C-alpha positions in Angstrom: -52.2 -7.0 -79.5 -49.0 -4.9 -79.0 -46.1 -5.8 -77.2 -47.0 -3.8 -74.3 -50.4 -6.2 -73.9 -48.0 -9.5 -73.5 -45.6 -7.5 -70.9 -46.1 -8.5 -67.4 -44.0 -5.3 -66.1 -45.7 -2.8 -68.0 -48.9 -3.3 -65.9 -46.7 -3.0 -62.9 -46.2 0.5 -61.1 -42.9 1.5 -60.2 -41.8 2.2 -56.9 -40.9 5.9 -56.0 -37.2 7.1 -54.7 -38.6 7.9 -51.5 -40.6 4.6 -50.7 -37.2 2.8 -52.3 -35.6 5.1 -49.5 -37.5 4.3 -46.7 -36.8 0.6 -47.2 -33.1 1.2 -47.8 -33.5 2.6 -44.2 -35.3 -0.2 -42.7 -32.6 -2.7 -44.0 -29.5 -0.8 -43.4 -30.9 -0.2 -39.7 -30.8 -3.9 -39.5 -28.1 -4.8 -40.7 -25.9 -2.3 -38.7 -27.9 -3.4 -35.6 -26.9 -6.9 -36.4 -23.0 -5.4 -37.2 -22.9 -3.7 -34.0 -22.7 -6.5 -31.5 -19.5 -7.9 -33.4 -17.9 -4.2 -33.3 -18.4 -3.8 -29.6 -17.0 -7.1 -28.9 -13.5 -6.2 -30.9 -13.2 -2.7 -29.2 -13.7 -4.1 -26.1 -11.1 -6.7 -26.9 -8.8 -4.0 -27.7 -9.8 -1.8 -24.8 -8.9 -4.7 -22.7 -5.4 -5.1 -24.1 -4.4 -1.8 -24.2 -1.8 -1.0 -21.7 -1.5 2.5 -20.8 2.0 2.7 -18.8 3.4 1.0 -22.1 1.5 2.5 -24.6 0.9 -0.6 -26.6 -1.3 -3.5 -26.3 -0.6 -6.9 -24.4 -3.2 -9.4 -25.7 -3.9 -12.0 -22.5 -6.3 -15.0 -23.8 -9.7 -13.2 -22.6 -8.8 -10.3 -25.1 -7.5 -12.6 -27.6 -10.9 -14.9 -27.6 -13.0 -12.0 -27.5 -11.0 -10.7 -30.6 -11.8 -13.7 -32.3 -15.4 -14.5 -31.5 -16.2 -10.4 -32.8 -14.3 -11.0 -36.0 -15.8 -14.4 -36.5 -19.2 -13.0 -35.6 -18.6 -9.9 -37.8 -17.8 -12.1 -41.0 -21.3 -14.2 -40.0 -22.9 -11.0 -40.2 -21.6 -10.1 -43.5 -22.3 -13.5 -45.0 -26.2 -13.3 -43.4 -26.4 -9.6 -45.0 -25.2 -11.4 -48.4 -27.9 -14.0 -48.0 -31.0 -12.1 -46.7 -30.3 -8.5 -48.7 -28.8 -10.3 -51.8 -29.7 -14.1 -52.7 -33.1 -13.8 -50.7 -34.2 -10.7 -52.2 -33.4 -12.5 -55.7 -35.1 -15.7 -54.9 -38.4 -13.8 -53.3 -38.1 -10.1 -54.8 -38.1 -9.1 -51.1 -36.1 -7.6 -47.9 -37.5 -6.7 -44.9 -38.0 -3.2 -45.5 -39.5 -3.7 -49.4 -42.3 -6.2 -47.5 -42.9 -3.5 -44.8 -43.6 -0.9 -47.4 -45.1 -3.2 -50.1 -42.5 -3.1 -52.8 -40.9 -5.7 -54.7 -37.6 -6.7 -57.2 -38.8 -8.0 -60.3 -37.1 -9.3 -63.6 -37.6 -6.4 -65.9 -38.7 -8.6 -68.5 -40.7 -11.3 -66.7 -42.2 -9.7 -63.8 -41.1 -12.4 -61.4 -38.3 -12.5 -59.1 -34.7 -11.9 -61.0 -33.0 -15.4 -59.0 -30.4 -15.7 -56.0 -27.3 -14.8 -58.2 -28.9 -11.8 -59.6 -29.8 -10.7 -56.2 -26.4 -11.0 -54.7 -24.8 -9.3 -57.7 -26.9 -6.4 -57.0 -26.5 -6.2 -53.4 -22.7 -6.8 -53.8 -21.6 -4.4 -57.0 -23.1 -0.9 -55.4 -20.7 -1.6 -51.9 -17.5 -2.7 -53.9 -17.7 0.2 -56.3 -18.4 2.5 -53.4 -15.4 1.2 -51.7 -13.2 2.9 -54.3 -12.6 6.5 -53.2 -12.9 9.1 -55.4 -14.6 8.2 -58.5 -16.5 5.0 -57.0 -17.9 7.1 -54.2 -19.5 9.7 -56.8 -20.7 6.3 -58.9 -22.5 4.9 -55.5 -24.2 8.4 -55.4 -25.0 8.8 -58.8 -26.5 4.9 -58.7 -28.7 6.1 -55.3 -30.0 9.5 -56.6 -30.8 7.7 -60.7 -34.5 7.2 -59.6 -35.1 10.6 -59.4 -35.2 11.4 -63.0 -35.2 8.0 -64.4 -38.6 7.2 -66.2 -38.7 4.0 -64.7 -37.3 4.8 -61.3 -34.4 2.4 -61.4 -31.1 3.0 -60.2 -28.0 2.3 -62.4 -27.8 -1.0 -60.7 -31.2 -1.9 -61.7 -30.7 -1.1 -65.3 -27.2 -3.5 -65.1 -29.1 -6.4 -63.3 -32.2 -6.0 -65.6 -34.8 -5.4 -62.4 -37.4 -3.1 -61.2 -38.7 -2.2 -57.9 -42.4 -2.3 -58.2 -45.2 -1.1 -56.3 -48.2 -3.4 -54.9 -47.0 -7.0 -55.9 -47.0 -9.7 -53.5 -44.0 -11.5 -52.5 -43.1 -14.5 -53.8 -43.8 -17.1 -51.6 -41.2 -19.1 -49.9 -41.2 -22.7 -49.7 -38.8 -22.8 -46.8 -40.6 -24.1 -43.8 -37.8 -23.8 -41.0 -37.5 -20.3 -41.5 -39.8 -18.1 -39.4 -42.0 -15.3 -40.8 -40.8 -11.9 -40.9 -42.0 -10.2 -37.3 -41.4 -7.0 -39.6 -44.4 -7.7 -42.1 
């Protein structure tokens, strides 16, 4: 028997770049859709506070309250995004976009979900690197385009975190009874 016969990942088919791209589009739309409400709250608060005659902002109690609610809810959206697209993806192997397209994130050696910490790292690191103007933007673009010429269709961040996105693998069932099922599935 060869090592390939013992390797559970060798039998799984890697997801194509286009399938992964469609999953990212779905996940990005969900994240920015949720972020739209806090952004609108902050914009309304600033517009309410702007005094055109004096060409400056004069915040009242209502505009300050709206601004605080907008900022706190914006932070909440980022925490939710880290939980859903980072931690939860690491624990279950899926996001709403991946579930919709029937693809899954797995550990490159075991074929199981990689775990919450690696999921958060895989979600957070490309965004932080992309936040660096210049070389960071180039690295982030290379990270997203890398599966186009990689033999296993892995991103650079997949290689760093030892993960692989595969097709046709059922997502790990969650034991969270309190969480409703996804409306996208």
